[in-house]
N, C-alpha and C positions, 0 to 999 in steps of 0.2 A: 653709311654715316653722313656723307656729303648731301645725299638726297634728303635725309631727315633734317639736317641743319637748314637747308634751303626752304623746306616746308615750314619750319618754325619761323624763319625770318619772314617769309611771305605772310604767314598768319598774323604776326605782330604788326607788320607794315600795314596790312589791311585794317586791322583793329585800330591802329593809331590814326589812320586816315578818317575812320568813322568818328573817333573821339574828337578830332579837330573839327569835323563837319558839324557834329552835335553842338560843340562849344560855340561855333559861329552862327548856327542856324536855329537853335532852340531858344525861345524866350526865357525859359527857366534856367537853362545852363549858362546863358549869357550873363546873367546877373549874379551868379555864384562866385564866391571867393574862397581861397584856402581856409579862411576862418569859418565861413558859413558851412563848409562841408565837413567840419569836425564831427558834428553829431552824426551825420550820414555815414561817414567813414567808420565811426565807432560802432554804430548799429550794424553795419554790414559785416564788420569783423566779428561781432558777437553772433550773428546769424551763421557765419562760416564755422565758428567754434561749435555751435549747437549742432550743425550738420555733421561735423567731424565726430562729435560725441555720439551721435546716433548711428554712426558708421553707415550712412546712406550715401553711397558713392555718387549717385545722380544728383542728389541735393548738394553734396560737397562741390561737385564740378560747377554747378550754377552759382553757389555762394562765393567760391573762390574767384569766379569771373567778375562778380559784383565788387569784390575787394580790389581786384586788379584794375577795374574801371576807375575806382576812386583814386588809387595810387597814381595812375597815368594821368588822369584828369587834373589832379592837384599839381603834379609835376609840370604838366603843360601850362598851367596858369602861371607858374613861376617863369617858364620859358617865355611866355607872352610879355612878362615884365622885364625880360632881359637879365634876370638874376642867375639862372642856370637852365640847362636844357634837359629834356627827357633822356637824350643820349648820354649826357654827362652823369645823370643819376644812375643809369644802367652800368656805365663804365666804372663809376665810383664803387658800386657794390661788387662788381667783378674783381676790381683791383684789391678791395678789402678782403675778399674771400681768398685770393691768392696769397696776400700778405699774411693772413692769419692761419694759413694752413701750410706751413713749411714742410710738414710731414707728408704732404700730398704733392706740392709743387716745388721742384728743385730750384726754380728761379725766384722763389719767394723772398721778399725783403725782410721777412720775419725770421729767416734762418739763424740769425745771430742769437735768437732767444731759445734755440733748441738746446736744452740742458740735459735731456734724458730721452730714452726711447718711450714714445707715447703709444706704441702699437697696442691695440686692444685694451686701452686704458682711458676711458672717457674723462675721468677726473683729471688726469695729467694733461689731457688736451685742453681742458678749461683753464688750468693753471698757466699753461703756455700761452693761451689766448690773452689772458690778463697781462702777462709780461710784455707781449707784443703791443698791446694797447698803451701801456705805460712807457715802455722804453724805446719803441720804434715810432709810435704815433704821437708820443708826447701828451697822452691824455691822463696823466697822473693827477689826482686831486688830493685834497687834504684828507678826505675819508673815502673809503671804498664805497660807502653808502651814497655818496654825492651823485653817482651815475644813475641812481634810480629816480625816474621822473617824479616831481613833487605832486603832480595831479593824478597819479595812479590811484585807483580805488583802494581804500584802506586795507582790505583783505589781501589784494595782490601785492601792495607795497610791503606789508608786514612779511609776507612769505618771501619776497625777493630780498628783503633785508636779512632775514634769517639765513637764506642761502649764501648771500655775500659774506656774512660774518663767519659762516662755517668754512667757506673757502679759505678764509684768512686764519683758520685754525681755532677760532673761537666757537667751540662746540662741546657737547657732552661726549663722554667716552663710550657710552653704551645706550641702547634703547631702554634698558631698565632704569637708568638714571633719569632719562627724559620723562618716562612714565611716572617715576617717583616725584619729580618736580611738578608735574601737572597735578598730581594728587595733593601735593602741598599747597599749590595755588588754589585748588578747589576748596580745600579746607579753610583757607584764609577768606575766600569769598563767602563761604557759609557762615563764618564768624561775623563778618561784616553784615550779612543778611540778618542774623539774629539781633544785632544792635538796631538795625532799621525796624525790625518787627516789634521790638520792645518799645522803642520811641513812638511808633505809630499805633501802638496797641492793636497789633495785627489781628484782624477778625477772620482771616481766611480768604479775603477778597484781594483784588489787585491793589498793590500799594499805591500805584499811580492814580487811583480813583480819587485820591485826595486832591483838593484844589489849593490848599494853603499849608505851608510848612513853617515850623519854627526854625531859627538859625541852627539849632542843634540837630534837627531832623534833616535839614539841607546838607549839613556837614556829613552826617551819617550816610545819606544817600549818595553823595559824591564819593565817599570812601568805598561804598559798595560798587559804584560804577568803575572805580579804579581797580578794585580787586577782580571784578568781572573781566576787565580788559587784560589784566595779567594772566588770568586763567585761559582766556581765549587765545592770547598770544602764545602761551605755552602749549595749548592744544594744537595750534597751527604747526608748531615745531615738532610735536609728536607725529603729526601727519607727514611732515617732511621726512622724518626718519623712517616712516612706513612706505615712502616713495609715492605719497599721495599729494596731488596738487589740490589744495582746498577749494579753489574756484571751480575746478572741474567736478569735484565730488559734490559741492553744494549745488551746482547746476543740475546734476543728475537727481539729487534729492528734491529739488524744486520741481523738476519734471514729474516725479512721482506724486508729490503733494498736489500739484495742479490737476493731474488726471483724477486722483482720488476725490479731491474736493469738488470737482465738477460733477463727478458721479453722485456725490452726496446731494448737490444742488438739484440734479436731474431727478433723483429718487424722491426727494422731499417735494418737488414740484408735482410729480406724477401722483403723489398721495395727498396733495393739497395741504401740506404741513409747512408751517412757517419755519424759516431758518432762525431759530431762536433757542437760547439755552434751555428753555423749558422742554424742548424736544430733543435734548441731548442724546437720550438713549437711541432714538430713531436715527439720528444723524450718525452715531457711531456704528449702528447696524449697517447702514449704507457704506460707511467708510471701510469696515471690515469686509463687506461683500466685494467692494472694488479692489481691496488689497489682495483678496484670495482668488479673484476671477481671472487675473492675467499677470503676466510678468511685468517687470519694470518697463515703463513706456519708452525708455531709450534703448532697449534691447531689440535686436533683430528678431522678427517673427520666425 
């Protein structure tokens, strides 16, 4: 155990020395700031998530390394400004882990919030976690939703809000109720769609092909948008009840779509056919061929 600990300490020390050298010696790294690295940090995190979804351990190892580089480099930039150090960042998360896991660490400052046995009960652990945040760390806010970052992507933010509300007891009683509510919202969206179609004298083409709308048409379109949002929000909640993270599920579907669409492009190019709706039948043939020729692209071979 001691040898393993020393090995990890040496690895991080060596890595941190390299980060500092790169920061001081590379023209690109010299001019970066915590704000300028936001996009890079986000992109690397997305690539790590993609690797995790693909269950490609070699790729995961590489991408987690890239995420770690961004974390340490950004923390080091604050250290250069004298605001906090990399060591304080690491010690801070270590202290937080001990404080929020009184069921693991006897010396935890969060032991005052232990109200029940949380053994083998993840949901009770999360409730205890929230009590520690509020009553020990003093992070209570007006709403439990305030802790969700404002700039989260809408899909992720909606999912997090639903989870937070459910933890507070604001939730349906059964999966059948959630499904029924989704069907209700879907019906309301279809009613709104019918209004839009009537006002636009729908001819079977895309409604958005129009360039000008009357005030009545705009109002109907905004109502359709609202009802679509309600149905989508309800469907996210349905996924939550099924234990499905919508971002992960959508990412997998996008991978499938990307693979199949590229196969369509390849097939159409080889036959010198234009990617045009007039060649819809041929495109669908290539799509179905791609669909039937292999498994989902994110599955292990």
